[in-house]
KOLDO-938512 format. One record per residue (C-alpha): y, x, z. Coordinates in steps of 0.5 Angstrom, whole numbers, plus 500, padded with zeros to 3 digits. Layout:
BEGIN
   v   u   w
   Y   X   Z
...
***
This chain:
BEGIN
   v   u   w
 299 284 512
 303 286 519
 298 292 520
 302 295 514
 309 294 517
 313 300 519
 315 301 526
 320 295 528
 327 297 529
 331 297 536
 338 299 535
 342 293 537
 343 295 545
 340 288 547
 333 286 546
 335 279 544
 339 281 538
 333 286 537
 329 280 536
 334 277 531
 333 284 527
 326 283 527
 327 281 520
 331 286 516
 332 290 510
 331 297 512
 331 301 505
 331 296 499
 325 291 501
 326 286 506
 321 286 512
 319 281 517
 316 284 523
 313 277 525
 309 274 519
 303 272 523
 300 272 530
 298 279 529
 305 281 527
 308 278 533
 303 281 538
 305 288 535
 313 287 536
 312 284 543
 308 291 544
 313 295 541
 319 291 545
 315 292 551
 316 285 553
 309 283 554
 304 288 558
 299 291 554
 293 288 558
 296 281 557
 297 282 549
 290 285 549
 287 278 553
 291 274 548
 288 277 542
 281 276 545
 281 269 547
 286 266 542
 284 264 535
 288 267 530
 291 260 528
 294 259 535
 297 266 534
 300 264 527
 303 258 530
 306 261 535
 309 267 530
 312 261 526
 315 258 532
 318 265 534
 321 265 527
 324 258 528
 327 260 534
 329 267 531
 333 263 525
 336 258 530
 339 263 535
 341 267 529
 345 261 527
 348 261 534
 350 268 534
 353 268 527
 358 262 529
 360 265 536
 360 272 535
 367 276 535
 370 272 540
 368 271 548
 363 265 549
 366 259 552
 362 254 557
 363 249 551
 357 253 548
 352 250 553
 350 244 549
 348 248 543
 344 252 548
 339 246 550
 333 248 546
 333 255 549
 334 252 556
 328 247 554
 324 253 553
 326 257 559
 324 251 563
 317 252 561
 316 259 564
 312 260 570
 314 266 574
 313 269 581
 313 275 585
 308 279 588
 307 285 593
 304 291 590
 303 298 592
 308 303 589
 309 311 590
 314 309 595
 310 304 599
 310 297 598
 315 293 593
 316 286 591
 315 285 583
 316 279 578
 310 277 574
 309 271 570
 303 266 568
 300 267 561
 297 260 561
 297 260 553
 299 263 547
 306 259 547
 307 263 553
 309 269 549
 315 266 547
 318 266 554
 320 273 555
 323 273 548
 327 267 550
 329 270 557
 332 276 552
 336 271 548
 339 268 555
 341 275 557
 345 276 551
 348 269 552
 350 271 559
 350 278 560
 353 281 553
 361 280 551
 360 276 544
 367 279 542
 363 285 541
 357 283 537
 358 285 530
 354 285 524
 353 292 521
 358 294 515
 352 296 510
 353 292 504
 346 290 504
 344 290 511
 343 284 516
 342 287 522
 347 286 528
 348 289 535
 353 289 541
 358 295 541
 357 298 547
 361 304 545
 368 306 549
 373 305 544
 369 299 541
 369 303 534
 361 302 532
 361 300 525
 353 301 523
 347 299 526
 345 306 525
 348 313 523
 342 315 520
 341 309 516
 347 305 514
 352 310 517
 349 316 513
 349 311 506
 356 310 507
 358 317 508
 354 319 502
 357 313 498
 364 316 500
 362 323 498
 360 320 491
 366 317 490
 371 323 492
 367 327 487
 368 322 481
 375 322 483
 375 329 482
 372 329 476
 377 324 473
 383 328 475
 380 334 471
***
């Protein structure tokens, strides 16, 4: 059940890739943070992509089957984008990718964004907002996060974690572009432990 899931992981340095990482194997067992509508709402809340008030309203007014249907669409979108990123990562993204991105553009076309003047700490400010007319609109901020990966990130620096069983991807924003692991606390630490065990075995073999 989605309410039993561990906290979602945000390690990719890009929310669009964190969305791809919403299914992963953080320890030994695969975890899908989008198994149903409740899981989708929880992930969106943790990602900060949808205001809490909107999520509460969706939970209140939408039927569970509607939210489950949107979660299924989100999973399909996730796997489509995973295929795109996997096939294109490691080299700069060229304009010839545009045709392949049409499913994402069609989703973005459905967005209903507008701006409003609001009161802020320093006076008045112009703030972007969005109309959330149906549960399907929950996919729109996800689509925008994916589009930001396409348009703002260097695809030559999108990497897959080198952990043997890890499926997580990330953008390497480090200065020397030497990042190898989704997280030093997870796969990086496992690699250090494995290397240590290997050295110990070699020493024992020499003895």
